[in-house]
VOLO-855609 format. One record per atom (N, C-alpha, C): x, y, z; atom name; residue number from 1. Coordinates in nm, 2 decimals, padded with zeros to 4 digits, always signed. Layout:
BEGIN
+--------+--------+--------+------+-----+
|     c1 |     c2 |     c3 | atom |  nr |
+--------+--------+--------+------+-----+
|      X |      Y |      Z |   CA | NUM |
...
+--------+--------+--------+------+-----+
END
This chain:
BEGIN
+--------+--------+--------+------+-----+
|     c1 |     c2 |     c3 | atom |  nr |
+--------+--------+--------+------+-----+
| +00.06 | +01.85 | +02.63 |    N |   1 |
| +00.13 | +01.90 | +02.74 |   CA |   1 |
| +00.16 | +01.78 | +02.84 |    C |   1 |
| +00.27 | +01.78 | +02.89 |    N |   2 |
| +00.30 | +01.66 | +02.98 |   CA |   2 |
| +00.23 | +01.68 | +03.12 |    C |   2 |
| +00.21 | +01.56 | +03.18 |    N |   3 |
| +00.16 | +01.56 | +03.32 |   CA |   3 |
| +00.25 | +01.64 | +03.41 |    C |   3 |
| +00.19 | +01.72 | +03.50 |    N |   4 |
| +00.26 | +01.80 | +03.59 |   CA |   4 |
| +00.28 | +01.94 | +03.54 |    C |   4 |
| +00.25 | +01.97 | +03.41 |    N |   5 |
| +00.26 | +02.11 | +03.36 |   CA |   5 |
| +00.15 | +02.19 | +03.43 |    C |   5 |
| +00.19 | +02.32 | +03.44 |    N |   6 |
| +00.09 | +02.42 | +03.50 |   CA |   6 |
| +00.03 | +02.50 | +03.38 |    C |   6 |
| -00.10 | +02.52 | +03.39 |    N |   7 |
| -00.17 | +02.59 | +03.28 |   CA |   7 |
| -00.26 | +02.69 | +03.35 |    C |   7 |
| -00.26 | +02.81 | +03.28 |    N |   8 |
| -00.35 | +02.92 | +03.33 |   CA |   8 |
| -00.48 | +02.91 | +03.25 |    C |   8 |
| -00.59 | +02.91 | +03.32 |    N |   9 |
| -00.72 | +02.91 | +03.25 |   CA |   9 |
| -00.80 | +03.04 | +03.29 |    C |   9 |
| -00.86 | +03.10 | +03.19 |    N |  10 |
| -00.94 | +03.21 | +03.21 |   CA |  10 |
| -01.09 | +03.17 | +03.21 |    C |  10 |
| -01.16 | +03.22 | +03.31 |    N |  11 |
| -01.30 | +03.18 | +03.32 |   CA |  11 |
| -01.38 | +03.30 | +03.38 |    C |  11 |
| -01.51 | +03.29 | +03.37 |    N |  12 |
| -01.60 | +03.39 | +03.43 |   CA |  12 |
| -01.66 | +03.34 | +03.56 |    C |  12 |
| -01.65 | +03.41 | +03.67 |    N |  13 |
| -01.71 | +03.37 | +03.79 |   CA |  13 |
| -01.80 | +03.49 | +03.84 |    C |  13 |
| -01.93 | +03.47 | +03.85 |    N |  14 |
| -02.02 | +03.58 | +03.88 |   CA |  14 |
| -02.01 | +03.69 | +03.79 |    C |  14 |
| -01.99 | +03.66 | +03.66 |    N |  15 |
| -01.98 | +03.76 | +03.55 |   CA |  15 |
| -01.84 | +03.84 | +03.55 |    C |  15 |
| -01.75 | +03.80 | +03.63 |    N |  16 |
| -01.62 | +03.87 | +03.64 |   CA |  16 |
| -01.51 | +03.77 | +03.59 |    C |  16 |
| -01.42 | +03.83 | +03.51 |    N |  17 |
| -01.31 | +03.74 | +03.46 |   CA |  17 |
| -01.21 | +03.70 | +03.57 |    C |  17 |
| -01.18 | +03.58 | +03.58 |    N |  18 |
| -01.08 | +03.52 | +03.68 |   CA |  18 |
| -00.98 | +03.43 | +03.61 |    C |  18 |
| -00.86 | +03.44 | +03.65 |    N |  19 |
| -00.76 | +03.35 | +03.60 |   CA |  19 |
| -00.72 | +03.25 | +03.71 |    C |  19 |
| -00.71 | +03.12 | +03.68 |    N |  20 |
| -00.67 | +03.02 | +03.77 |   CA |  20 |
| -00.56 | +02.94 | +03.71 |    C |  20 |
| -00.47 | +02.89 | +03.80 |    N |  21 |
| -00.36 | +02.81 | +03.75 |   CA |  21 |
| -00.39 | +02.66 | +03.80 |    C |  21 |
| -00.38 | +02.57 | +03.71 |    N |  22 |
| -00.41 | +02.43 | +03.74 |   CA |  22 |
| -00.29 | +02.34 | +03.70 |    C |  22 |
| -00.27 | +02.23 | +03.76 |    N |  23 |
| -00.16 | +02.14 | +03.73 |   CA |  23 |
| -00.23 | +02.02 | +03.66 |    C |  23 |
| -00.18 | +01.98 | +03.54 |    N |  24 |
| -00.23 | +01.87 | +03.47 |   CA |  24 |
| -00.19 | +01.74 | +03.54 |    C |  24 |
| -00.29 | +01.65 | +03.55 |    N |  25 |
| -00.27 | +01.52 | +03.62 |   CA |  25 |
| -00.32 | +01.41 | +03.53 |    C |  25 |
| -00.27 | +01.29 | +03.56 |    N |  26 |
| -00.31 | +01.17 | +03.49 |   CA |  26 |
| -00.46 | +01.14 | +03.52 |    C |  26 |
| -00.53 | +01.10 | +03.41 |    N |  27 |
| -00.67 | +01.07 | +03.43 |   CA |  27 |
| -00.68 | +00.94 | +03.51 |    C |  27 |
| -00.78 | +00.94 | +03.60 |    N |  28 |
| -00.80 | +00.81 | +03.67 |   CA |  28 |
| -00.93 | +00.75 | +03.62 |    C |  28 |
| -00.98 | +00.78 | +03.50 |    N |  29 |
| -01.10 | +00.73 | +03.45 |   CA |  29 |
| -01.08 | +00.58 | +03.42 |    C |  29 |
| -01.16 | +00.50 | +03.48 |    N |  30 |
| -01.15 | +00.35 | +03.46 |   CA |  30 |
| -01.26 | +00.29 | +03.38 |    C |  30 |
| -01.36 | +00.37 | +03.36 |    N |  31 |
| -01.47 | +00.32 | +03.28 |   CA |  31 |
| -01.52 | +00.43 | +03.18 |    C |  31 |
| -01.56 | +00.39 | +03.06 |    N |  32 |
| -01.60 | +00.48 | +02.96 |   CA |  32 |
| -01.72 | +00.43 | +02.89 |    C |  32 |
| -01.81 | +00.52 | +02.85 |    N |  33 |
| -01.92 | +00.49 | +02.76 |   CA |  33 |
| -01.87 | +00.49 | +02.62 |    C |  33 |
| -01.90 | +00.38 | +02.55 |    N |  34 |
| -01.84 | +00.36 | +02.42 |   CA |  34 |
| -01.87 | +00.47 | +02.32 |    C |  34 |
| -01.98 | +00.54 | +02.34 |    N |  35 |
| -02.02 | +00.64 | +02.24 |   CA |  35 |
| -01.92 | +00.76 | +02.24 |    C |  35 |
| -01.84 | +00.77 | +02.34 |    N |  36 |
| -01.73 | +00.87 | +02.34 |   CA |  36 |
| -01.61 | +00.83 | +02.26 |    C |  36 |
| -01.61 | +00.70 | +02.22 |    N |  37 |
| -01.50 | +00.65 | +02.14 |   CA |  37 |
| -01.54 | +00.63 | +02.00 |    C |  37 |
| -01.65 | +00.56 | +01.97 |    N |  38 |
| -01.69 | +00.53 | +01.83 |   CA |  38 |
| -01.84 | +00.50 | +01.83 |    C |  38 |
| -01.92 | +00.57 | +01.75 |    N |  39 |
| -02.06 | +00.56 | +01.75 |   CA |  39 |
| -02.11 | +00.42 | +01.71 |    C |  39 |
| -02.03 | +00.34 | +01.64 |    N |  40 |
| -02.07 | +00.21 | +01.60 |   CA |  40 |
| -02.08 | +00.11 | +01.71 |    C |  40 |
| -02.02 | +00.14 | +01.83 |    N |  41 |
| -02.03 | +00.06 | +01.94 |   CA |  41 |
| -02.10 | +00.13 | +02.06 |    C |  41 |
| -02.18 | +00.22 | +02.02 |    N |  42 |
| -02.26 | +00.30 | +02.12 |   CA |  42 |
| -02.35 | +00.20 | +02.19 |    C |  42 |
| -02.36 | +00.21 | +02.33 |    N |  43 |
| -02.45 | +00.12 | +02.41 |   CA |  43 |
| -02.37 | +00.03 | +02.49 |    C |  43 |
| -02.23 | +00.03 | +02.47 |    N |  44 |
| -02.15 | -00.06 | +02.55 |   CA |  44 |
| -02.08 | +00.02 | +02.66 |    C |  44 |
| -02.07 | -00.03 | +02.78 |    N |  45 |
| -01.99 | +00.03 | +02.88 |   CA |  45 |
| -01.86 | -00.05 | +02.90 |    C |  45 |
| -01.75 | +00.01 | +02.89 |    N |  46 |
| -01.62 | -00.06 | +02.88 |   CA |  46 |
| -01.52 | -00.01 | +02.99 |    C |  46 |
| -01.43 | -00.09 | +03.03 |    N |  47 |
| -01.32 | -00.05 | +03.11 |   CA |  47 |
| -01.20 | -00.12 | +03.08 |    C |  47 |
| -01.08 | -00.07 | +03.13 |    N |  48 |
| -00.96 | -00.14 | +03.11 |   CA |  48 |
| -00.96 | -00.27 | +03.19 |    C |  48 |
| -00.91 | -00.38 | +03.12 |    N |  49 |
| -00.91 | -00.51 | +03.19 |   CA |  49 |
| -00.80 | -00.51 | +03.29 |    C |  49 |
| -00.70 | -00.43 | +03.28 |    N |  50 |
| -00.59 | -00.43 | +03.38 |   CA |  50 |
| -00.46 | -00.49 | +03.32 |    C |  50 |
| -00.35 | -00.44 | +03.36 |    N |  51 |
| -00.22 | -00.49 | +03.32 |   CA |  51 |
| -00.21 | -00.51 | +03.17 |    C |  51 |
| -00.26 | -00.41 | +03.09 |    N |  52 |
| -00.26 | -00.41 | +02.95 |   CA |  52 |
| -00.31 | -00.54 | +02.88 |    C |  52 |
| -00.42 | -00.58 | +02.93 |    N |  53 |
| -00.48 | -00.71 | +02.88 |   CA |  53 |
| -00.61 | -00.68 | +02.80 |    C |  53 |
| -00.63 | -00.56 | +02.75 |    N |  54 |
| -00.75 | -00.53 | +02.67 |   CA |  54 |
| -00.85 | -00.45 | +02.74 |    C |  54 |
| -00.97 | -00.44 | +02.67 |    N |  55 |
| -01.08 | -00.35 | +02.72 |   CA |  55 |
| -01.20 | -00.45 | +02.74 |    C |  55 |
| -01.25 | -00.45 | +02.86 |    N |  56 |
| -01.36 | -00.54 | +02.89 |   CA |  56 |
| -01.49 | -00.47 | +02.87 |    C |  56 |
| -01.59 | -00.54 | +02.82 |    N |  57 |
| -01.72 | -00.49 | +02.80 |   CA |  57 |
| -01.80 | -00.52 | +02.93 |    C |  57 |
| -01.84 | -00.42 | +03.00 |    N |  58 |
| -01.90 | -00.44 | +03.13 |   CA |  58 |
| -02.05 | -00.46 | +03.12 |    C |  58 |
| -02.11 | -00.39 | +03.01 |    N |  59 |
| -02.26 | -00.40 | +03.00 |   CA |  59 |
| -02.29 | -00.36 | +02.85 |    C |  59 |
| -02.39 | -00.41 | +02.80 |    N |  60 |
| -02.44 | -00.38 | +02.66 |   CA |  60 |
| -02.59 | -00.36 | +02.67 |    C |  60 |
| -02.63 | -00.24 | +02.64 |    N |  61 |
| -02.78 | -00.21 | +02.64 |   CA |  61 |
| -02.85 | -00.27 | +02.52 |    C |  61 |
| -02.96 | -00.33 | +02.54 |    N |  62 |
| -03.04 | -00.39 | +02.43 |   CA |  62 |
| -03.08 | -00.29 | +02.33 |    C |  62 |
| -03.08 | -00.33 | +02.20 |    N |  63 |
| -03.13 | -00.25 | +02.10 |   CA |  63 |
| -03.03 | -00.14 | +02.05 |    C |  63 |
| -02.91 | -00.13 | +02.11 |    N |  64 |
| -02.81 | -00.03 | +02.07 |   CA |  64 |
| -02.72 | -00.09 | +01.96 |    C |  64 |
| -02.65 | +00.00 | +01.89 |    N |  65 |
| -02.55 | -00.04 | +01.79 |   CA |  65 |
| -02.46 | -00.15 | +01.84 |    C |  65 |
| -02.41 | -00.14 | +01.97 |    N |  66 |
| -02.32 | -00.24 | +02.03 |   CA |  66 |
| -02.39 | -00.38 | +02.03 |    C |  66 |
| -02.51 | -00.38 | +02.07 |    N |  67 |
| -02.59 | -00.51 | +02.08 |   CA |  67 |
| -02.61 | -00.56 | +01.94 |    C |  67 |
| -02.64 | -00.47 | +01.84 |    N |  68 |
| -02.67 | -00.52 | +01.71 |   CA |  68 |
| -02.55 | -00.58 | +01.64 |    C |  68 |
| -02.43 | -00.53 | +01.67 |    N |  69 |
| -02.31 | -00.60 | +01.61 |   CA |  69 |
| -02.27 | -00.72 | +01.68 |    C |  69 |
| -02.33 | -00.75 | +01.80 |    N |  70 |
| -02.30 | -00.87 | +01.87 |   CA |  70 |
| -02.21 | -00.86 | +01.99 |    C |  70 |
| -02.17 | -00.74 | +02.03 |    N |  71 |
| -02.09 | -00.73 | +02.15 |   CA |  71 |
| -02.17 | -00.78 | +02.27 |    C |  71 |
| -02.11 | -00.85 | +02.36 |    N |  72 |
| -02.17 | -00.91 | +02.48 |   CA |  72 |
| -02.10 | -00.87 | +02.61 |    C |  72 |
| -02.17 | -00.86 | +02.72 |    N |  73 |
| -02.11 | -00.84 | +02.85 |   CA |  73 |
| -02.00 | -00.95 | +02.87 |    C |  73 |
| -01.89 | -00.91 | +02.91 |    N |  74 |
| -01.78 | -01.00 | +02.94 |   CA |  74 |
| -01.68 | -01.02 | +02.82 |    C |  74 |
| -01.72 | -00.97 | +02.70 |    N |  75 |
| -01.62 | -00.97 | +02.59 |   CA |  75 |
| -01.50 | -00.88 | +02.63 |    C |  75 |
| -01.39 | -00.92 | +02.57 |    N |  76 |
| -01.26 | -00.85 | +02.59 |   CA |  76 |
| -01.21 | -00.81 | +02.46 |    C |  76 |
| -01.20 | -00.68 | +02.43 |    N |  77 |
| -01.15 | -00.63 | +02.30 |   CA |  77 |
| -00.99 | -00.63 | +02.32 |    C |  77 |
| -00.93 | -00.72 | +02.24 |    N |  78 |
| -00.78 | -00.73 | +02.24 |   CA |  78 |
| -00.71 | -00.68 | +02.12 |    C |  78 |
| -00.79 | -00.64 | +02.02 |    N |  79 |
| -00.73 | -00.59 | +01.90 |   CA |  79 |
| -00.84 | -00.52 | +01.81 |    C |  79 |
| -00.79 | -00.43 | +01.72 |    N |  80 |
| -00.88 | -00.36 | +01.63 |   CA |  80 |
| -00.80 | -00.33 | +01.51 |    C |  80 |
| -00.85 | -00.37 | +01.39 |    N |  81 |
| -00.78 | -00.34 | +01.26 |   CA |  81 |
| -00.64 | -00.39 | +01.27 |    C |  81 |
| -00.62 | -00.51 | +01.31 |    N |  82 |
| -00.49 | -00.57 | +01.32 |   CA |  82 |
| -00.38 | -00.50 | +01.40 |    C |  82 |
| -00.43 | -00.42 | +01.50 |    N |  83 |
| -00.35 | -00.36 | +01.60 |   CA |  83 |
| -00.39 | -00.40 | +01.74 |    C |  83 |
| -00.29 | -00.43 | +01.82 |    N |  84 |
| -00.32 | -00.47 | +01.96 |   CA |  84 |
| -00.39 | -00.36 | +02.04 |    C |  84 |
| -00.49 | -00.40 | +02.12 |    N |  85 |
| -00.56 | -00.30 | +02.21 |   CA |  85 |
| -00.53 | -00.35 | +02.35 |    C |  85 |
| -00.45 | -00.27 | +02.42 |    N |  86 |
| -00.41 | -00.30 | +02.56 |   CA |  86 |
| -00.50 | -00.23 | +02.66 |    C |  86 |
| -00.56 | -00.11 | +02.61 |    N |  87 |
| -00.64 | -00.03 | +02.70 |   CA |  87 |
| -00.73 | +00.06 | +02.62 |    C |  87 |
| -00.81 | +00.14 | +02.69 |    N |  88 |
| -00.91 | +00.23 | +02.63 |   CA |  88 |
| -00.84 | +00.33 | +02.54 |    C |  88 |
| -00.72 | +00.38 | +02.59 |    N |  89 |
| -00.64 | +00.48 | +02.51 |   CA |  89 |
| -00.60 | +00.42 | +02.37 |    C |  89 |
| -00.56 | +00.29 | +02.37 |    N |  90 |
| -00.53 | +00.23 | +02.24 |   CA |  90 |
| -00.65 | +00.22 | +02.15 |    C |  90 |
| -00.76 | +00.18 | +02.20 |    N |  91 |
| -00.88 | +00.17 | +02.13 |   CA |  91 |
| -00.93 | +00.31 | +02.07 |    C |  91 |
| -00.92 | +00.41 | +02.15 |    N |  92 |
| -00.95 | +00.55 | +02.11 |   CA |  92 |
| -00.86 | +00.59 | +01.99 |    C |  92 |
| -00.73 | +00.56 | +02.00 |    N |  93 |
| -00.64 | +00.60 | +01.89 |   CA |  93 |
| -00.68 | +00.54 | +01.76 |    C |  93 |
| -00.71 | +00.41 | +01.76 |    N |  94 |
| -00.75 | +00.34 | +01.64 |   CA |  94 |
| -00.88 | +00.41 | +01.59 |    C |  94 |
| -00.98 | +00.43 | +01.67 |    N |  95 |
| -01.10 | +00.49 | +01.63 |   CA |  95 |
| -01.08 | +00.64 | +01.58 |    C |  95 |
| -00.99 | +00.71 | +01.64 |    N |  96 |
| -00.96 | +00.85 | +01.60 |   CA |  96 |
| -00.91 | +00.86 | +01.46 |    C |  96 |
| -00.85 | +00.75 | +01.40 |    N |  97 |
| -00.81 | +00.74 | +01.27 |   CA |  97 |
| -00.92 | +00.74 | +01.17 |    C |  97 |
| -01.05 | +00.72 | +01.22 |    N |  98 |
| -01.17 | +00.72 | +01.14 |   CA |  98 |
| -01.17 | +00.62 | +01.03 |    C |  98 |
| -01.14 | +00.49 | +01.06 |    N |  99 |
| -01.14 | +00.39 | +00.96 |   CA |  99 |
| -01.28 | +00.37 | +00.90 |    C |  99 |
| -01.29 | +00.33 | +00.77 |    N | 100 |
| -01.42 | +00.31 | +00.71 |   CA | 100 |
| -01.48 | +00.18 | +00.75 |    C | 100 |
| -01.39 | +00.08 | +00.78 |    N | 101 |
| -01.43 | -00.05 | +00.83 |   CA | 101 |
| -01.35 | -00.08 | +00.95 |    C | 101 |
| -01.41 | -00.14 | +01.05 |    N | 102 |
| -01.34 | -00.17 | +01.18 |   CA | 102 |
| -01.36 | -00.31 | +01.21 |    C | 102 |
| -01.25 | -00.39 | +01.23 |    N | 103 |
| -01.25 | -00.53 | +01.27 |   CA | 103 |
| -01.21 | -00.53 | +01.41 |    C | 103 |
| -01.30 | -00.57 | +01.50 |    N | 104 |
| -01.26 | -00.59 | +01.64 |   CA | 104 |
| -01.23 | -00.73 | +01.67 |    C | 104 |
| -01.11 | -00.76 | +01.73 |    N | 105 |
| -01.07 | -00.89 | +01.78 |   CA | 105 |
| -01.12 | -00.90 | +01.92 |    C | 105 |
| -01.21 | -01.00 | +01.94 |    N | 106 |
| -01.27 | -01.02 | +02.07 |   CA | 106 |
| -01.24 | -01.15 | +02.13 |    C | 106 |
| -01.20 | -01.15 | +02.26 |    N | 107 |
| -01.19 | -01.28 | +02.34 |   CA | 107 |
| -01.32 | -01.30 | +02.41 |    C | 107 |
| -01.39 | -01.41 | +02.38 |    N | 108 |
| -01.52 | -01.44 | +02.44 |   CA | 108 |
| -01.50 | -01.58 | +02.50 |    C | 108 |
| -01.48 | -01.58 | +02.63 |    N | 109 |
| -01.44 | -01.71 | +02.69 |   CA | 109 |
| -01.31 | -01.76 | +02.64 |    C | 109 |
| -01.31 | -01.89 | +02.59 |    N | 110 |
| -01.19 | -01.94 | +02.53 |   CA | 110 |
| -01.18 | -01.92 | +02.38 |    C | 110 |
| -01.28 | -01.85 | +02.32 |    N | 111 |
| -01.28 | -01.83 | +02.18 |   CA | 111 |
| -01.23 | -01.69 | +02.14 |    C | 111 |
| -01.17 | -01.68 | +02.02 |    N | 112 |
| -01.13 | -01.55 | +01.97 |   CA | 112 |
| -01.22 | -01.53 | +01.84 |    C | 112 |
| -01.29 | -01.42 | +01.84 |    N | 113 |
| -01.38 | -01.39 | +01.73 |   CA | 113 |
| -01.36 | -01.25 | +01.68 |    C | 113 |
| -01.41 | -01.22 | +01.56 |    N | 114 |
| -01.40 | -01.09 | +01.50 |   CA | 114 |
| -01.54 | -01.03 | +01.48 |    C | 114 |
| -01.56 | -00.91 | +01.51 |    N | 115 |
| -01.68 | -00.84 | +01.48 |   CA | 115 |
| -01.65 | -00.72 | +01.38 |    C | 115 |
| -01.72 | -00.71 | +01.28 |    N | 116 |
| -01.70 | -00.60 | +01.18 |   CA | 116 |
| -01.80 | -00.49 | +01.19 |    C | 116 |
| -01.75 | -00.37 | +01.18 |    N | 117 |
| -01.83 | -00.25 | +01.18 |   CA | 117 |
| -01.80 | -00.16 | +01.06 |    C | 117 |
| -01.91 | -00.11 | +01.00 |    N | 118 |
| -01.89 | -00.02 | +00.89 |   CA | 118 |
| -01.94 | +00.12 | +00.92 |    C | 118 |
+--------+--------+--------+------+-----+
END
């Protein structure tokens, strides 16, 4: 449904059915926990770098899958499986295809590296 569409929702309030109308709006989510995208990078907190420049890793919890594959705070994910990643939505689309192997193209300082997940 496009942004701006009106949707009727049915819900229970105090045990009584109520219908409300809501208008769909653009999400303003700027940061996401990686486990909502792909379990293989669980433990990383990420956000859009801005102006379609990739997804920045804001934090990586020790001992998590994200730490084990080598993700580090400050890494910028710019590609996955040979597709450009401009933002979290792009990354989510690639993960939603459920690839058996995932190659992340990471900018780390001046270096470009690849991390593989299976």
